[in-house]
N, C-alpha and C positions, 0 to 999 in steps of 0.2 A: 504493500500500500504506500502511495506517495503522500508525504506530508507537505501541505501547501500553506504558507503563511501569507496573509494579506493584511498589511497595515493600512489603517483607514478603510477597512473592509466594509464598513456600513455606509460609506459614501456611495454616490451613484455609480461610479465606475467599479468600485470594489464589490458592490452588491450584485451587479450583473456578472462580474468575473466569478465571484463565489458560486452563484447559481449555475453557471456553465460548468464548473468543476464538480459540483455536488451531484449532478445527474449521473456521474460515473462513480460507482461504489468502490472503485479502486483508489479513489482520492480521499484523503482526510484533510479537511479545510479548517484552518484556525483563523478566525477574524479577530484582529486586535484593533480596538478603536476606543477613543475616550468619549465618543458621542457628543462632541461639543458643537457640531454643526446642526442647525435647525433642520428637522425633517428626517435625519438619519435614523432616529428611533423607529419611525414608520417603516423604513427600509429593512431594518433588522427584524422587526416584528413580522413583516411579510415573509422574510426568509425562514424565521423560526417556525412559522405556521406550517411549513412542510414537514417538520419533525424529522429532518435528515439525521440519521444516526451517525453520519460521518462529518458532523459539523460541531465545532466548539467556538463559543464566543468568549473572549477575555476583554474586560474593560480595563483600559490602561493607556498611559500617555507615552508618546514616542520618545520623551526625554527621560524615561525611567530606565537607565542603563542596566541596572540589576535585573529588572524584569525582562528586558530584551534578551539578555544572555540566557535566561531560562526558556523563553518561548522559541528561540531560533534553533535550539538543539534538535538535531536529527531531521531538520527540514531538507526537503529536496528542491523546493522552489520557494522563493520569497518575492513578493510583489510589494514594493514600497510606494504606497499611494497616500499615506498620511501626510498632511501638509496644512499650512496656513495658506489659503488660496487667493486672498483678495489684495489687490494693489492698494486700495484705500485703507484697509486696516494696517497694512505694512507701513504706510506713511504715518498713520496715527501712533503706532507702537512698533518701531523698527526693532527694538530689543526682543520683544516677544516673538515677532516674525522670524528673527534670526535663530532664536533658541529652538523653535519648532522645525524650521526648514533646514537650517545649517547644522546646529548641534544635534538635533534629533537624527538626521541622516548619518552623521558621523558615528553617533552611538550605535546605530543599527549596523553599520558597516563593521565596526570593531567587534560587536557581538558576534556577527557572522564569521569574521576572521578567527576569532578565538574558539567559537563553539560549533560552527557549522561551515567550515571552509570549502566544502565541496558543493554547497548549494548554488543554484542559479539565482542571480539577483537581478530583477527587472525594476527599473526606476522610472517613475512618471515625472519627467521634466516638462519644460514649457518653452514655447516660442519667445517668451519674454527675455530669454537670455541673449537675444539678438538686438535688444534695445529698440530705439525708435526707427532704425534703418534710415537715418537722415541722408546717408550717402547715395541712396538710390533715387534716380530721377522719377518723379511722379507726374502724371497728367490728371487734371481735375475735370471730371465730367459733370453732367447735370445731377446725377444721384450717386456717383461713386468716384473713387480714385483708381487710377491704373498704374501699374508698374511699367515703365517704359522699356527698360533693358532686361529685366528678369521676368519675362512673360510666363515662364514655367514655374515661377515662384522662387522661394529662398531655399538653397541647399545647404548642406553641412559645411561647405567650404567658406561660407560667409563668416566673417569675423564676429565672435561674440562680443557684446557691448552691454554689460549689465546696466539697467536703468530702473530706478525705483528700489526701495528696500526689498520688495518682493523679488524683483529681477536679480538682485544681488544674492539674496539668500538661496533662491532656487539655483542660481548659476554656480554658487559655491558648492552646493550639494551635487549638482550635475558633474562638476569637475572632480570632486572627491570620489564619486561612484566610478567614473572612468578610470581614475588613477589607482583605485584598489585592484583593478585588473592588472595594470602595468607594474605596480609595485609588489602586490601580494598574490597575484594570480587568481583572485576571486572572479568567478565567471559573471561579470556584470554587463548589463546592456542598458543604455540610456535611450529613452524615447522622448524627443522634444516635440511635445504634442501641441497641435493647433487647437481649435475649438471643438471639443468633444461634446456630444449631446445625445439624449436618449431617455428611455423610461427610467423612473426613479430619480430623476434630477429635479431637485427643489431649487430651481434657479432664482436668483435675485439680482439686484442692481450691481452687486460686487463681483458676481461670478455666475456663469451659466446663462449667458445672455439669450440664447435661442429659447431655452425653456422659460426664461423670465418674460420674454416678449409674448410667448404663447399664453402663459398664465395671465398676464395683464390684459391681453386681448380678450380672452374668454371671460374674465371678470368685468370687462368693460371699464377698466381703469386706465388712467393716463400713463404713458411710458415716458420716463425721463431719459433723455439722450445727452451724453456728455461729448461735446464736439458738434460738428455739423451734420452728423449722421451719414456722411459719405465714406467713412472708414470701412474697409473691406476685410472680411475674414473668410477663410475656407473652413468648412464644417464637416465633421466626420461622425457618423453614427457609431455608438459605443460598441456594437457587436463587431464592426470592422476593426476597431482597435484591439479588441480581445483576440481576434484571430491573429493579429500581428504579434501580440505577446506570445501566443502559443507557438507560432512559427519560429520565433526567436529561440524559444526553449528547445523545440524540435531540432533546430539547426544551430545549436549553441556553439559548435566548433567554428562556425562561420561568424556568429553574432557576438561572441564574447569579446568584450573590450570595445565594442562599436557604439556609435551614436547614430540614431536614425531620426530625421525629421519625419513627422507623420501628421497628415491632415487630409482634408477632403480634396486637396489639389485644385488646379485651376477649373476643373469641371464642376466643382461643388462650392461655389463662393456666393456670398451675398454681402452687399453693404447693409448697414442698419436700415436705411430707407428702403432698400429693395426687399428686405425681409418683411417690413411692414406692408409694402404693396402686395407681396405674395399672400400674406395672412389675410389682408382685406379681401382679396379675390376669393381665397379659399373659404373663409368664414362668412363672406357676404355681409360684412359690417364695416363701419368706419372705425378706425383706430386712431385715437388721439395721442399726441406726443408733444413734449416740450424740450427745447434745446437749452443746455447749460454749458459752462466753460469746460474746456478740454481737461482731461485728467493727466497727471504727470506721467511721462513715458509711454503714452498711448501710441500705438503704431497706426499710421493712416492706412497702410495695407500690410496684411500678412497672408501670404499664400505659401503653403508648404510644397516644395518640390520633392515628390516621393520617389524620385528615380532610383536612389540608392537602395531603399528597402524593397522596391519592386524587383530590382535586379538580383540582390543578394538573397532575399528570403522568398522570392516568387509570390509576394503578396499583391493583392489587388482589391480595389474597392468594389463591394457588391451592392451596397445600398445607396441609391442616389439621394440627393438632398430633398427632392420632392417626396419620395417614398418615406424617408426617415422622418421628415417633419410631420407628415400625416400620421405616422405611427406614434410619434410623441404627443400629438394633439389628442389622439384617442386615449392615451394613458392619462393625460392631464384631465380630460373630461371625466374619466372614471374616478379620479382622485381629487376632484376640485374642492370638495367639502373639507377634506383633510388639509389640502394645501392652503386653503383660505384661512385656516386657523393659525397658520404660522406667522 
């Protein structure tokens, strides 16, 4: 039986990942989460309702080094998803942000090195490590920005340029994870993720913008947009990300020590204004929004160039943005009463 640890496992990516593993009785899944993010208790209760005999939940903090050394023992696979995820919160409290994202990741890596050095270690990083991407020429259209020279998106060869406390803390973690392969031989893989969305995502203004826009639209509430709304993101449905994680583990001799940009790519992009237009047409209702000042470090365009992961791991996107958003809308509709209490 494979022992699989998921830190931050009650979060939206973690809960989908755990469920995908628990359907196989040969996997024993340990979810480690402090349940600090609103909504994750509902995710956990949903998963526990299946009464999987091969599931264990441990409530704990990623900064508890002693506890980490206990839970990583004899693990085959470790998925490190626990994080402080909001740029705004990182600006308000950069020390707390660093302790969770920077120190917490280092504690987990050290625990693995000392207690489970043969584990495969998958890390959820972020496109924010590339900063504002100010060096790339942009063209401004009526409802979106365009990358002039990097039409296929941002690849792993682009220089990292941490911006905002969140970008710094995740960037430091990103580099520590990579270096634990180079220095200690731990089989680590870094995924620099663009905007991931899907069921069980309790999106809000600070993180999870696609789900947040859908929730606000269905509730008939005004959406606050920071900037002019022309900023563009590529979006990736969570099940496609999970397949990438599993392909990395399956092909770990190729993937170990590697960094992969991963997102919806140029075929699956929206500006904030474009998503509002799409939702208005789909839901057949007017969606109200207000514009506010730009947030620090916000990228006007981020599109992930997925060329490397496609080539090395034979990964490809299966769920288009239209299908994925319709799937998420259905989930939100079914859970709107719970979501509205948050």
